[in-house]
Structure formats: C-alpha cells, structure tokens
Biopython code that builds the backbone (N, CA, C, O; Angstrom):
import numpy as np
from Bio.PDB.StructureBuilder import StructureBuilder

atoms = [
    (1, "MET", "N", (143.444, 190.056, 39.214)),
    (1, "MET", "CA", (142.051, 190.319, 38.947)),
    (1, "MET", "C", (141.356, 188.978, 38.720)),
    (1, "MET", "O", (141.826, 188.166, 37.924)),
    (2, "GLY", "N", (140.242, 188.740, 39.413)),
    (2, "GLY", "CA", (139.518, 187.481, 39.305)),
    (2, "GLY", "C", (138.670, 187.419, 38.046)),
    (2, "GLY", "O", (138.480, 188.405, 37.334)),
    (3, "ALA", "N", (138.177, 186.226, 37.808)),
    (3, "ALA", "CA", (137.314, 186.016, 36.646)),
    (3, "ALA", "C", (135.971, 186.713, 36.868)),
    (3, "ALA", "O", (135.409, 186.689, 37.962)),
    (4, "ARG", "N", (135.489, 187.319, 35.822)),
    (4, "ARG", "CA", (134.194, 188.002, 35.856)),
    (4, "ARG", "C", (133.387, 187.588, 34.619)),
    (4, "ARG", "O", (133.200, 188.373, 33.690)),
    (5, "PRO", "N", (132.915, 186.333, 34.631)),
    (5, "PRO", "CA", (132.241, 185.835, 33.422)),
    (5, "PRO", "C", (130.987, 186.612, 33.049)),
    (5, "PRO", "O", (130.700, 186.770, 31.863)),
    (6, "ASN", "N", (130.241, 187.097, 34.019)),
    (6, "ASN", "CA", (129.020, 187.843, 33.700)),
    (6, "ASN", "C", (129.332, 189.200, 33.084)),
    (6, "ASN", "O", (128.679, 189.621, 32.130)),
    (7, "ILE", "N", (130.343, 189.886, 33.638)),
    (7, "ILE", "CA", (130.764, 191.182, 33.073)),
    (7, "ILE", "C", (131.352, 190.968, 31.686)),
    (7, "ILE", "O", (131.078, 191.734, 30.762)),
    (8, "ASP", "N", (132.162, 189.923, 31.544)),
    (8, "ASP", "CA", (132.761, 189.636, 30.234)),
    (8, "ASP", "C", (131.685, 189.344, 29.193)),
    (8, "ASP", "O", (131.779, 189.798, 28.052)),
    (9, "HIS", "N", (130.671, 188.590, 29.585)),
    (9, "HIS", "CA", (129.576, 188.293, 28.662)),
    (9, "HIS", "C", (128.823, 189.571, 28.297)),
    (9, "HIS", "O", (128.478, 189.781, 27.134)),
    (10, "LEU", "N", (128.573, 190.410, 29.274)),
    (10, "LEU", "CA", (127.886, 191.677, 29.028)),
    (10, "LEU", "C", (128.688, 192.542, 28.064)),
    (10, "LEU", "O", (128.120, 193.148, 27.155)),
    (11, "LYS", "N", (129.990, 192.604, 28.254)),
    (11, "LYS", "CA", (130.840, 193.368, 27.340)),
    (11, "LYS", "C", (130.748, 192.820, 25.921)),
    (11, "LYS", "O", (130.713, 193.578, 24.951)),
    (12, "GLU", "N", (130.710, 191.496, 25.813)),
    (12, "GLU", "CA", (130.650, 190.855, 24.504)),
    (12, "GLU", "C", (129.335, 191.164, 23.784)),
    (12, "GLU", "O", (129.347, 191.542, 22.612)),
    (13, "VAL", "N", (128.203, 191.006, 24.473)),
    (13, "VAL", "CA", (126.915, 191.249, 23.811)),
    (13, "VAL", "C", (126.686, 192.736, 23.553)),
    (13, "VAL", "O", (126.005, 193.107, 22.597)),
    (14, "CYS", "N", (127.251, 193.579, 24.400)),
    (14, "CYS", "CA", (127.096, 195.025, 24.241)),
    (14, "CYS", "C", (127.998, 195.552, 23.128)),
    (14, "CYS", "O", (127.646, 196.501, 22.428)),
    (15, "GLY", "N", (129.149, 194.935, 22.977)),
    (15, "GLY", "CA", (130.089, 195.383, 21.963)),
    (15, "GLY", "C", (130.974, 196.529, 22.438)),
    (15, "GLY", "O", (131.504, 197.297, 21.635)),
    (16, "SER", "N", (131.125, 196.629, 23.759)),
    (16, "SER", "CA", (131.944, 197.705, 24.319)),
    (16, "SER", "C", (132.674, 197.183, 25.551)),
    (16, "SER", "O", (132.183, 196.300, 26.254)),
    (17, "ASN", "N", (133.841, 197.738, 25.795)),
    (17, "ASN", "CA", (134.584, 197.413, 27.014)),
    (17, "ASN", "C", (134.334, 198.430, 28.120)),
    (17, "ASN", "O", (134.814, 198.258, 29.240)),
    (18, "GLN", "N", (133.593, 199.480, 27.817)),
    (18, "GLN", "CA", (133.297, 200.501, 28.821)),
    (18, "GLN", "C", (132.069, 200.069, 29.621)),
    (18, "GLN", "O", (130.984, 199.876, 29.072)),
    (19, "LEU", "N", (132.267, 199.926, 30.919)),
    (19, "LEU", "CA", (131.181, 199.442, 31.772)),
    (19, "LEU", "C", (129.956, 200.333, 31.717)),
    (19, "LEU", "O", (128.829, 199.845, 31.803)),
    (20, "GLN", "N", (130.162, 201.622, 31.576)),
    (20, "GLN", "CA", (129.035, 202.555, 31.480)),
    (20, "GLN", "C", (128.124, 202.170, 30.323)),
    (20, "GLN", "O", (126.902, 202.138, 30.472)),
    (21, "HIS", "N", (128.722, 201.878, 29.166)),
    (21, "HIS", "CA", (127.948, 201.468, 27.990)),
    (21, "HIS", "C", (127.286, 200.116, 28.215)),
    (21, "HIS", "O", (126.141, 199.898, 27.819)),
    (22, "CYS", "N", (128.017, 199.218, 28.851)),
    (22, "CYS", "CA", (127.487, 197.875, 29.095)),
    (22, "CYS", "C", (126.252, 197.916, 29.989)),
    (22, "CYS", "O", (125.251, 197.254, 29.714)),
    (23, "PHE", "N", (126.336, 198.698, 31.056)),
    (23, "PHE", "CA", (125.200, 198.757, 31.968)),
    (23, "PHE", "C", (124.019, 199.495, 31.354)),
    (23, "PHE", "O", (122.867, 199.139, 31.605)),
    (24, "LYS", "N", (124.291, 200.507, 30.561)),
    (24, "LYS", "CA", (123.186, 201.178, 29.867)),
    (24, "LYS", "C", (122.517, 200.191, 28.914)),
    (24, "LYS", "O", (121.290, 200.139, 28.837)),
    (25, "TYR", "N", (123.309, 199.415, 28.196)),
    (25, "TYR", "CA", (122.779, 198.391, 27.304)),
    (25, "TYR", "C", (121.890, 197.421, 28.084)),
    (25, "TYR", "O", (120.787, 197.095, 27.646)),
    (26, "LEU", "N", (122.374, 196.965, 29.235)),
    (26, "LEU", "CA", (121.617, 196.044, 30.081)),
    (26, "LEU", "C", (120.291, 196.662, 30.502)),
    (26, "LEU", "O", (119.249, 196.015, 30.408)),
    (27, "PHE", "N", (120.320, 197.907, 30.966)),
    (27, "PHE", "CA", (119.102, 198.561, 31.441)),
    (27, "PHE", "C", (118.106, 198.778, 30.305)),
    (27, "PHE", "O", (116.898, 198.651, 30.508)),
    (28, "VAL", "N", (118.597, 199.103, 29.117)),
    (28, "VAL", "CA", (117.710, 199.277, 27.968)),
    (28, "VAL", "C", (117.064, 197.941, 27.597)),
    (28, "VAL", "O", (115.877, 197.895, 27.275)),
    (29, "GLN", "N", (117.838, 196.857, 27.642)),
    (29, "GLN", "CA", (117.283, 195.531, 27.359)),
    (29, "GLN", "C", (116.215, 195.160, 28.385)),
    (29, "GLN", "O", (115.159, 194.638, 28.025)),
    (30, "GLU", "N", (116.485, 195.425, 29.644)),
    (30, "GLU", "CA", (115.513, 195.139, 30.694)),
    (30, "GLU", "C", (114.258, 195.989, 30.511)),
    (30, "GLU", "O", (113.145, 195.509, 30.726)),
    (31, "TRP", "N", (114.434, 197.245, 30.117)),
    (31, "TRP", "CA", (113.289, 198.120, 29.872)),
    (31, "TRP", "C", (112.422, 197.551, 28.753)),
    (31, "TRP", "O", (111.197, 197.523, 28.868)),
    (32, "ARG", "N", (113.055, 197.095, 27.667)),
    (32, "ARG", "CA", (112.305, 196.523, 26.541)),
    (32, "ARG", "C", (111.541, 195.274, 26.965)),
    (32, "ARG", "O", (110.380, 195.098, 26.596)),
    (33, "GLU", "N", (112.189, 194.409, 27.739)),
    (33, "GLU", "CA", (111.513, 193.205, 28.229)),
    (33, "GLU", "C", (110.322, 193.577, 29.106)),
    (33, "GLU", "O", (109.272, 192.938, 29.038)),
    (34, "ASN", "N", (110.484, 194.595, 29.917)),
    (34, "ASN", "CA", (109.403, 195.054, 30.776)),
    (34, "ASN", "C", (108.246, 195.613, 29.943)),
    (34, "ASN", "O", (107.081, 195.383, 30.265)),
    (35, "GLU", "N", (108.569, 196.344, 28.877)),
    (35, "GLU", "CA", (107.533, 196.870, 27.989)),
    (35, "GLU", "C", (106.756, 195.729, 27.321)),
    (35, "GLU", "O", (105.535, 195.794, 27.186)),
    (36, "ASP", "N", (107.476, 194.692, 26.910)),
    (36, "ASP", "CA", (106.814, 193.525, 26.321)),
    (36, "ASP", "C", (105.883, 192.867, 27.337)),
    (36, "ASP", "O", (104.780, 192.445, 26.992)),
    (37, "LEU", "N", (106.326, 192.781, 28.576)),
    (37, "LEU", "CA", (105.503, 192.206, 29.642)),
    (37, "LEU", "C", (104.252, 193.052, 29.875)),
    (37, "LEU", "O", (103.160, 192.510, 30.046)),
    (38, "ILE", "N", (104.406, 194.364, 29.883)),
    (38, "ILE", "CA", (103.262, 195.262, 30.069)),
    (38, "ILE", "C", (102.239, 195.052, 28.953)),
    (38, "ILE", "O", (101.041, 194.962, 29.219)),
    (39, "ARG", "N", (102.701, 194.975, 27.719)),
    (39, "ARG", "CA", (101.792, 194.746, 26.594)),
    (39, "ARG", "C", (101.083, 193.391, 26.721)),
    (39, "ARG", "O", (99.870, 193.298, 26.532)),
    (40, "TYR", "N", (101.846, 192.352, 27.041)),
    (40, "TYR", "CA", (101.295, 191.002, 27.154)),
    (40, "TYR", "C", (100.232, 190.936, 28.257)),
    (40, "TYR", "O", (99.131, 190.433, 28.035)),
    (41, "ILE", "N", (100.566, 191.438, 29.429)),
    (41, "ILE", "CA", (99.618, 191.390, 30.548)),
    (41, "ILE", "C", (98.419, 192.290, 30.256)),
    (41, "ILE", "O", (97.287, 191.945, 30.596)),
    (42, "GLY", "N", (98.660, 193.426, 29.635)),
    (42, "GLY", "CA", (97.554, 194.303, 29.247)),
    (42, "GLY", "C", (96.577, 193.599, 28.309)),
    (42, "GLY", "O", (95.361, 193.732, 28.453)),
    (43, "ASP", "N", (97.114, 192.851, 27.350)),
    (43, "ASP", "CA", (96.258, 192.084, 26.439)),
    (43, "ASP", "C", (95.485, 191.012, 27.195)),
    (43, "ASP", "O", (94.296, 190.812, 26.946)),
    (44, "LYS", "N", (96.152, 190.321, 28.116)),
    (44, "LYS", "CA", (95.480, 189.288, 28.909)),
    (44, "LYS", "C", (94.375, 189.897, 29.767)),
    (44, "LYS", "O", (93.304, 189.306, 29.904)),
    (45, "CYS", "N", (94.618, 191.050, 30.335)),
    (45, "CYS", "CA", (93.593, 191.733, 31.131)),
    (45, "CYS", "C", (92.398, 192.106, 30.265)),
    (45, "CYS", "O", (91.251, 191.921, 30.673)),
    (46, "ALA", "N", (92.659, 192.626, 29.078)),
    (46, "ALA", "CA", (91.573, 193.007, 28.172)),
    (46, "ALA", "C", (90.755, 191.786, 27.773)),
    (46, "ALA", "O", (89.528, 191.854, 27.704)),
    (47, "ASN", "N", (91.433, 190.663, 27.509)),
    (47, "ASN", "CA", (90.729, 189.429, 27.153)),
    (47, "ASN", "C", (89.874, 188.929, 28.312)),
    (47, "ASN", "O", (88.736, 188.505, 28.110)),
    (48, "LEU", "N", (90.417, 188.977, 29.518)),
    (48, "LEU", "CA", (89.656, 188.550, 30.693)),
    (48, "LEU", "C", (88.453, 189.458, 30.922)),
    (48, "LEU", "O", (87.355, 188.980, 31.208)),
    (49, "GLU", "N", (88.659, 190.759, 30.796)),
    (49, "GLU", "CA", (87.540, 191.695, 30.961)),
    (49, "GLU", "C", (86.428, 191.396, 29.958)),
    (49, "GLU", "O", (85.248, 191.422, 30.309)),
    (50, "ALA", "N", (86.802, 191.115, 28.722)),
    (50, "ALA", "CA", (85.811, 190.795, 27.693)),
    (50, "ALA", "C", (85.087, 189.490, 28.027)),
    (50, "ALA", "O", (83.871, 189.387, 27.865)),
    (51, "SER", "N", (85.833, 188.509, 28.489)),
    (51, "SER", "CA", (85.244, 187.225, 28.869)),
    (51, "SER", "C", (84.272, 187.387, 30.033)),
    (51, "SER", "O", (83.184, 186.811, 30.026)),
    (52, "ILE", "N", (84.662, 188.160, 31.015)),
    (52, "ILE", "CA", (83.801, 188.419, 32.172)),
    (52, "ILE", "C", (82.528, 189.134, 31.738)),
    (52, "ILE", "O", (81.436, 188.804, 32.203)),
    (53, "GLU", "N", (82.665, 190.099, 30.859)),
    (53, "GLU", "CA", (81.498, 190.846, 30.376)),
    (53, "GLU", "C", (80.563, 189.944, 29.573)),
    (53, "GLU", "O", (79.347, 189.982, 29.760)),
    (54, "ARG", "N", (81.133, 189.130, 28.676)),
    (54, "ARG", "CA", (80.296, 188.215, 27.875)),
    (54, "ARG", "C", (79.544, 187.230, 28.772)),
    (54, "ARG", "O", (78.360, 186.968, 28.565)),
    (55, "ARG", "N", (80.239, 186.694, 29.761)),
    (55, "ARG", "CA", (79.596, 185.745, 30.660)),
    (55, "ARG", "C", (78.493, 186.427, 31.468)),
    (55, "ARG", "O", (77.431, 185.841, 31.679)),
    (56, "ALA", "N", (78.732, 187.642, 31.917)),
    (56, "ALA", "CA", (77.704, 188.372, 32.663)),
    (56, "ALA", "C", (76.469, 188.582, 31.790)),
    (56, "ALA", "O", (75.340, 188.433, 32.258)),
    (57, "GLN", "N", (76.687, 188.927, 30.521)),
    (57, "GLN", "CA", (75.566, 189.109, 29.600)),
    (57, "GLN", "C", (74.834, 187.790, 29.365)),
    (57, "GLN", "O", (73.605, 187.752, 29.323)),
    (58, "LEU", "N", (75.601, 186.711, 29.213)),
    (58, "LEU", "CA", (74.999, 185.394, 29.017)),
    (58, "LEU", "C", (74.148, 184.998, 30.226)),
    (58, "LEU", "O", (73.041, 184.480, 30.077)),
    (59, "MET", "N", (74.677, 185.249, 31.409)),
    (59, "MET", "CA", (73.927, 184.927, 32.625)),
    (59, "MET", "C", (72.654, 185.773, 32.696)),
    (59, "MET", "O", (71.588, 185.282, 33.067)),
    (60, "GLN", "N", (72.782, 187.039, 32.340)),
    (60, "GLN", "CA", (71.625, 187.935, 32.366)),
    (60, "GLN", "C", (70.577, 187.501, 31.336)),
    (60, "GLN", "O", (69.383, 187.492, 31.633)),
    (61, "GLU", "N", (71.020, 187.144, 30.130)),
    (61, "GLU", "CA", (70.093, 186.666, 29.107)),
    (61, "GLU", "C", (69.408, 185.377, 29.551)),
    (61, "GLU", "O", (68.213, 185.186, 29.325)),
    (62, "GLY", "N", (70.174, 184.505, 30.178)),
    (62, "GLY", "CA", (69.604, 183.254, 30.675)),
    (62, "GLY", "C", (68.523, 183.501, 31.705)),
    (62, "GLY", "O", (67.497, 182.822, 31.721)),
    (63, "GLU", "N", (68.757, 184.465, 32.551)),
    (63, "GLU", "CA", (67.767, 184.814, 33.581)),
    (63, "GLU", "C", (66.487, 185.376, 32.959)),
    (63, "GLU", "O", (65.415, 185.281, 33.557)),
    (64, "SER", "N", (66.593, 185.966, 31.751)),
    (64, "SER", "CA", (65.416, 186.556, 31.114)),
    (64, "SER", "C", (64.395, 185.503, 30.685)),
    (64, "SER", "O", (63.245, 185.838, 30.404)),
    (65, "PHE", "N", (64.804, 184.234, 30.633)),
    (65, "PHE", "CA", (63.883, 183.152, 30.289)),
    (65, "PHE", "C", (63.030, 182.743, 31.482)),
    (65, "PHE", "O", (62.160, 181.879, 31.368)),
    (66, "GLY", "N", (63.278, 183.353, 32.598)),
    (66, "GLY", "CA", (62.589, 182.966, 33.825)),
    (66, "GLY", "C", (63.613, 182.351, 34.765)),
    (66, "GLY", "O", (64.804, 182.648, 34.667)),
    (67, "PRO", "N", (63.169, 181.515, 35.653)),
    (67, "PRO", "CA", (64.109, 180.916, 36.610)),
    (67, "PRO", "C", (65.105, 179.990, 35.898)),
    (67, "PRO", "O", (64.877, 178.787, 35.777)),
    (68, "PHE", "N", (66.182, 180.563, 35.444)),
    (68, "PHE", "CA", (67.222, 179.834, 34.701)),
    (68, "PHE", "C", (67.752, 178.677, 35.536)),
    (68, "PHE", "O", (68.089, 177.616, 35.010)),
    (69, "HIS", "N", (67.820, 178.898, 36.841)),
    (69, "HIS", "CA", (68.375, 177.870, 37.719)),
    (69, "HIS", "C", (67.508, 176.608, 37.734)),
    (69, "HIS", "O", (67.997, 175.529, 38.070)),
    (70, "ASP", "N", (66.233, 176.733, 37.375)),
    (70, "ASP", "CA", (65.371, 175.550, 37.296)),
    (70, "ASP", "C", (65.646, 174.742, 36.031)),
    (70, "ASP", "O", (65.497, 173.521, 36.023)),
    (71, "VAL", "N", (66.048, 175.429, 34.963)),
    (71, "VAL", "CA", (66.282, 174.767, 33.682)),
    (71, "VAL", "C", (67.675, 174.141, 33.636)),
    (71, "VAL", "O", (67.831, 172.995, 33.212)),
    (72, "ALA", "N", (68.655, 174.871, 34.059)),
    (72, "ALA", "CA", (70.044, 174.399, 33.988)),
    (72, "ALA", "C", (70.776, 174.785, 35.273)),
    (72, "ALA", "O", (71.629, 175.673, 35.266)),
    (73, "PRO", "N", (70.436, 174.109, 36.381)),
    (73, "PRO", "CA", (71.001, 174.530, 37.669)),
    (73, "PRO", "C", (72.526, 174.437, 37.729)),
    (73, "PRO", "O", (73.173, 175.288, 38.341)),
    (74, "HIS", "N", (73.094, 173.431, 37.111)),
    (74, "HIS", "CA", (74.548, 173.280, 37.162)),
    (74, "HIS", "C", (75.251, 174.340, 36.306)),
    (74, "HIS", "O", (76.353, 174.777, 36.635)),
    (75, "ALA", "N", (74.613, 174.743, 35.221)),
    (75, "ALA", "CA", (75.209, 175.757, 34.352)),
    (75, "ALA", "C", (75.339, 177.083, 35.083)),
    (75, "ALA", "O", (76.365, 177.754, 34.981)),
    (76, "VAL", "N", (74.314, 177.457, 35.809)),
    (76, "VAL", "CA", (74.354, 178.715, 36.563)),
    (76, "VAL", "C", (75.478, 178.676, 37.590)),
    (76, "VAL", "O", (76.248, 179.628, 37.721)),
    (77, "GLU", "N", (75.564, 177.575, 38.310)),
    (77, "GLU", "CA", (76.607, 177.433, 39.338)),
    (77, "GLU", "C", (78.003, 177.471, 38.710)),
    (77, "GLU", "O", (78.903, 178.138, 39.220)),
    (78, "CYS", "N", (78.172, 176.756, 37.610)),
    (78, "CYS", "CA", (79.478, 176.728, 36.942)),
    (78, "CYS", "C", (79.878, 178.112, 36.425)),
    (78, "CYS", "O", (81.029, 178.524, 36.565)),
    (79, "MET", "N", (78.924, 178.822, 35.829)),
    (79, "MET", "CA", (79.229, 180.154, 35.318)),
    (79, "MET", "C", (79.575, 181.108, 36.460)),
    (79, "MET", "O", (80.482, 181.931, 36.328)),
    (80, "ALA", "N", (78.862, 181.002, 37.575)),
    (80, "ALA", "CA", (79.134, 181.880, 38.716)),
    (80, "ALA", "C", (80.524, 181.611, 39.290)),
    (80, "ALA", "O", (81.242, 182.547, 39.641)),
    (81, "VAL", "N", (80.905, 180.339, 39.385)),
    (81, "VAL", "CA", (82.229, 179.983, 39.907)),
    (81, "VAL", "C", (83.316, 180.491, 38.959)),
    (81, "VAL", "O", (84.312, 181.075, 39.387)),
    (82, "THR", "N", (83.103, 180.256, 37.664)),
    (82, "THR", "CA", (84.081, 180.724, 36.668)),
    (82, "THR", "C", (84.182, 182.240, 36.678)),
    (82, "THR", "O", (85.276, 182.795, 36.583)),
    (83, "GLN", "N", (83.055, 182.901, 36.793)),
    (83, "GLN", "CA", (83.037, 184.372, 36.821)),
    (83, "GLN", "C", (83.862, 184.891, 38.000)),
    (83, "GLN", "O", (84.662, 185.814, 37.849)),
    (84, "GLN", "N", (83.663, 184.301, 39.148)),
    (84, "GLN", "CA", (84.390, 184.735, 40.346)),
    (84, "GLN", "C", (85.889, 184.472, 40.197)),
    (84, "GLN", "O", (86.705, 185.328, 40.538)),
    (85, "ARG", "N", (86.254, 183.292, 39.687)),
    (85, "ARG", "CA", (87.672, 182.967, 39.506)),
    (85, "ARG", "C", (88.324, 183.931, 38.526)),
    (85, "ARG", "O", (89.430, 184.412, 38.774)),
    (86, "GLU", "N", (87.657, 184.218, 37.422)),
    (86, "GLU", "CA", (88.241, 185.127, 36.433)),
    (86, "GLU", "C", (88.346, 186.552, 36.973)),
    (86, "GLU", "O", (89.278, 187.276, 36.624)),
    (87, "GLN", "N", (87.417, 186.955, 37.805)),
    (87, "GLN", "CA", (87.523, 188.276, 38.429)),
    (87, "GLN", "C", (88.725, 188.341, 39.367)),
    (87, "GLN", "O", (89.414, 189.360, 39.420)),
    (88, "HIS", "N", (88.981, 187.260, 40.110)),
    (88, "HIS", "CA", (90.163, 187.204, 40.974)),
    (88, "HIS", "C", (91.447, 187.208, 40.142)),
    (88, "HIS", "O", (92.430, 187.854, 40.507)),
    (89, "MET", "N", (91.430, 186.483, 39.027)),
    (89, "MET", "CA", (92.599, 186.471, 38.145)),
    (89, "MET", "C", (92.866, 187.864, 37.586)),
    (89, "MET", "O", (94.015, 188.293, 37.489)),
    (90, "LEU", "N", (91.800, 188.562, 37.220)),
    (90, "LEU", "CA", (91.947, 189.915, 36.676)),
    (90, "LEU", "C", (92.562, 190.850, 37.710)),
    (90, "LEU", "O", (93.443, 191.645, 37.383)),
    (91, "VAL", "N", (92.106, 190.759, 38.948)),
    (91, "VAL", "CA", (92.669, 191.592, 40.020)),
    (91, "VAL", "C", (94.161, 191.289, 40.190)),
    (91, "VAL", "O", (94.971, 192.204, 40.339)),
    (92, "ALA", "N", (94.515, 190.008, 40.166)),
    (92, "ALA", "CA", (95.920, 189.622, 40.321)),
    (92, "ALA", "C", (96.768, 190.140, 39.159)),
    (92, "ALA", "O", (97.860, 190.669, 39.368)),
    (93, "LEU", "N", (96.266, 189.986, 37.950)),
    (93, "LEU", "CA", (97.005, 190.474, 36.781)),
    (93, "LEU", "C", (97.147, 191.993, 36.801)),
    (93, "LEU", "O", (98.179, 192.530, 36.399)),
    (94, "MET", "N", (96.115, 192.679, 37.267)),
    (94, "MET", "CA", (96.203, 194.140, 37.371)),
    (94, "MET", "C", (97.300, 194.528, 38.369)),
    (94, "MET", "O", (97.993, 195.526, 38.171)),
    (95, "GLY", "N", (97.456, 193.748, 39.429)),
    (95, "GLY", "CA", (98.532, 194.003, 40.383)),
    (95, "GLY", "C", (99.903, 193.814, 39.746)),
    (95, "GLY", "O", (100.819, 194.602, 39.981)),
    (96, "VAL", "N", (100.038, 192.766, 38.940)),
    (96, "VAL", "CA", (101.301, 192.527, 38.227)),
    (96, "VAL", "C", (101.547, 193.660, 37.230)),
    (96, "VAL", "O", (102.677, 194.122, 37.072)),
    (97, "LEU", "N", (100.502, 194.095, 36.573)),
    (97, "LEU", "CA", (100.623, 195.198, 35.614)),
    (97, "LEU", "C", (101.095, 196.473, 36.307)),
    (97, "LEU", "O", (101.931, 197.201, 35.771)),
    (98, "ASP", "N", (100.563, 196.741, 37.491)),
    (98, "ASP", "CA", (101.006, 197.914, 38.265)),
    (98, "ASP", "C", (102.491, 197.805, 38.604)),
    (98, "ASP", "O", (103.227, 198.786, 38.491)),
    (99, "LEU", "N", (102.935, 196.614, 39.020)),
    (99, "LEU", "CA", (104.357, 196.420, 39.337)),
    (99, "LEU", "C", (105.235, 196.612, 38.103)),
    (99, "LEU", "O", (106.302, 197.222, 38.179)),
    (100, "ALA", "N", (104.781, 196.087, 36.975)),
    (100, "ALA", "CA", (105.555, 196.240, 35.738)),
    (100, "ALA", "C", (105.633, 197.707, 35.327)),
    (100, "ALA", "O", (106.661, 198.156, 34.820)),
    (101, "ARG", "N", (104.569, 198.443, 35.538)),
    (101, "ARG", "CA", (104.595, 199.880, 35.221)),
    (101, "ARG", "C", (105.541, 200.628, 36.145)),
    (101, "ARG", "O", (106.199, 201.578, 35.722)),
    (102, "GLU", "N", (105.616, 200.208, 37.407)),
    (102, "GLU", "CA", (106.614, 200.796, 38.315)),
    (102, "GLU", "C", (108.015, 200.482, 37.804)),
    (102, "GLU", "O", (108.913, 201.321, 37.883)),
    (103, "GLY", "N", (108.201, 199.270, 37.278)),
    (103, "GLY", "CA", (109.495, 198.881, 36.707)),
    (103, "GLY", "C", (109.868, 199.729, 35.519)),
    (103, "GLY", "O", (111.048, 199.997, 35.292)),
    (104, "ARG", "N", (108.881, 200.157, 34.758)),
    (104, "ARG", "CA", (109.129, 201.032, 33.605)),
    (104, "ARG", "C", (109.783, 202.325, 34.075)),
    (104, "ARG", "O", (110.795, 202.755, 33.520)),
    (105, "THR", "N", (109.211, 202.931, 35.080)),
    (105, "THR", "CA", (109.747, 204.182, 35.618)),
    (105, "THR", "C", (111.145, 203.968, 36.174)),
    (105, "THR", "O", (112.042, 204.785, 35.970)),
    (106, "GLU", "N", (111.316, 202.861, 36.877)),
    (106, "GLU", "CA", (112.628, 202.538, 37.459)),
    (106, "GLU", "C", (113.692, 202.408, 36.372)),
    (106, "GLU", "O", (114.775, 202.982, 36.491)),
    (107, "LYS", "N", (113.390, 201.660, 35.316)),
    (107, "LYS", "CA", (114.370, 201.446, 34.241)),
    (107, "LYS", "C", (114.637, 202.731, 33.468)),
    (107, "LYS", "O", (115.771, 202.979, 33.058)),
    (108, "GLU", "N", (113.615, 203.547, 33.265)),
    (108, "GLU", "CA", (113.843, 204.829, 32.596)),
    (108, "GLU", "C", (114.795, 205.684, 33.420)),
    (108, "GLU", "O", (115.653, 206.374, 32.868)),
    (109, "HIS", "N", (114.645, 205.639, 34.734)),
    (109, "HIS", "CA", (115.544, 206.368, 35.638)),
    (109, "HIS", "C", (116.969, 205.830, 35.517)),
    (109, "HIS", "O", (117.924, 206.604, 35.452)),
    (110, "HIS", "N", (117.113, 204.502, 35.486)),
    (110, "HIS", "CA", (118.441, 203.894, 35.377)),
    (110, "HIS", "C", (119.131, 204.281, 34.072)),
    (110, "HIS", "O", (120.314, 204.621, 34.064)),
    (111, "VAL", "N", (118.389, 204.227, 32.975)),
    (111, "VAL", "CA", (118.967, 204.603, 31.682)),
    (111, "VAL", "C", (119.361, 206.075, 31.708)),
    (111, "VAL", "O", (120.418, 206.446, 31.198)),
    (112, "GLY", "N", (118.514, 206.912, 32.299)),
    (112, "GLY", "CA", (118.829, 208.336, 32.403)),
    (112, "GLY", "C", (120.087, 208.590, 33.210)),
    (112, "GLY", "O", (120.878, 209.471, 32.872)),
    (113, "LEU", "N", (120.278, 207.820, 34.281)),
    (113, "LEU", "CA", (121.501, 207.976, 35.084)),
    (113, "LEU", "C", (122.732, 207.612, 34.275)),
    (113, "LEU", "O", (123.778, 208.246, 34.414)),
    (114, "MET", "N", (122.614, 206.592, 33.427)),
    (114, "MET", "CA", (123.756, 206.182, 32.604)),
    (114, "MET", "C", (124.079, 207.279, 31.598)),
    (114, "MET", "O", (125.244, 207.492, 31.261)),
    (115, "ASP", "N", (123.048, 207.977, 31.116)),
    (115, "ASP", "CA", (123.286, 209.082, 30.172)),
    (115, "ASP", "C", (124.009, 210.236, 30.858)),
    (115, "ASP", "O", (124.888, 210.869, 30.274)),
    (116, "LEU", "N", (123.625, 210.500, 32.107)),
    (116, "LEU", "CA", (124.244, 211.605, 32.855)),
    (116, "LEU", "C", (125.710, 211.318, 33.155)),
    (116, "LEU", "O", (126.543, 212.224, 33.133)),
    (117, "LYS", "N", (126.017, 210.075, 33.432)),
    (117, "LYS", "CA", (127.378, 209.724, 33.824)),
    (117, "LYS", "C", (128.232, 209.357, 32.624)),
    (117, "LYS", "O", (129.452, 209.239, 32.737)),
    (118, "GLY", "N", (127.591, 209.176, 31.470)),
    (118, "GLY", "CA", (128.336, 208.759, 30.288)),
    (118, "GLY", "C", (128.893, 209.875, 29.583)),
    (118, "GLY", "O", (129.553, 209.692, 28.560)),
]
sb = StructureBuilder()
sb.init_structure("model")
sb.init_model(0)
sb.init_chain("A")
sb.init_seg("    ")
for serial, (resi, resn, name, xyz) in enumerate(atoms, 1):
    if name == "N":
        sb.init_residue(resn, " ", resi, " ")
    sb.init_atom(name, np.array(xyz, "f"), 0.0, 1.0, " ", f" {name:<3s}", serial, name[0])
structure = sb.get_structure()
C-alpha cells in the first residue's frame, strides 16, 4: 500500500480511521467555509449597494444647484466613473455570490450522501 499523506492527514484532523467519517468531516468543513464566503460577499454587496446609492443621491443633490458640471466639472466625471466601476464590481460579486450559493446546495447534497452511506 502506497503512502497517502492527504488521507492520513484527513484521518488525523477528523479523529477517525473510517473514510466515510473523514469525507463527511471534509464536506462539512467545506460547507462552513462556503457559508462564511456567502456572508462575506453578501456584506460586500450590501456595502457597495449603499455606496452606489449614496453617490447617486450626492450626484442628484449636486445637480439641484444648477449646472453642477460648470462648478465642479472634474467631480462629476470622477463620480460617474466611480459609479460605473462600482456597479460593475457589484454585478461581478453577485455572480460570485450565485456560485457560492450553488456550492451550498452541492455541499449539503454531499453531506447528505455521507449520512445515507454511513
């Protein structure tokens, strides 16, 4: 039998020599990490949404003074560029969030399979 350092390490951290238990332990750990990622990205999305909304309000308030672009032309351009970049970032993060949520379902399925076979 050849060396299996990864399996041996998994057995050690799991505290069991039964592979069924080891793999269930692994899948539960991966599920927890995925849940942490979902929370983290969700918080980042909420922060970006708030930032985008505040900037939109600021731009709108600035426009209420009249031709804002005449008073601070570079500020308007900078805010518009930042607004667009943050909107693109939000779309990208939402895509990552969707993938992580798919991972949640996948890991729940894996843990369930280990329960059925255990």
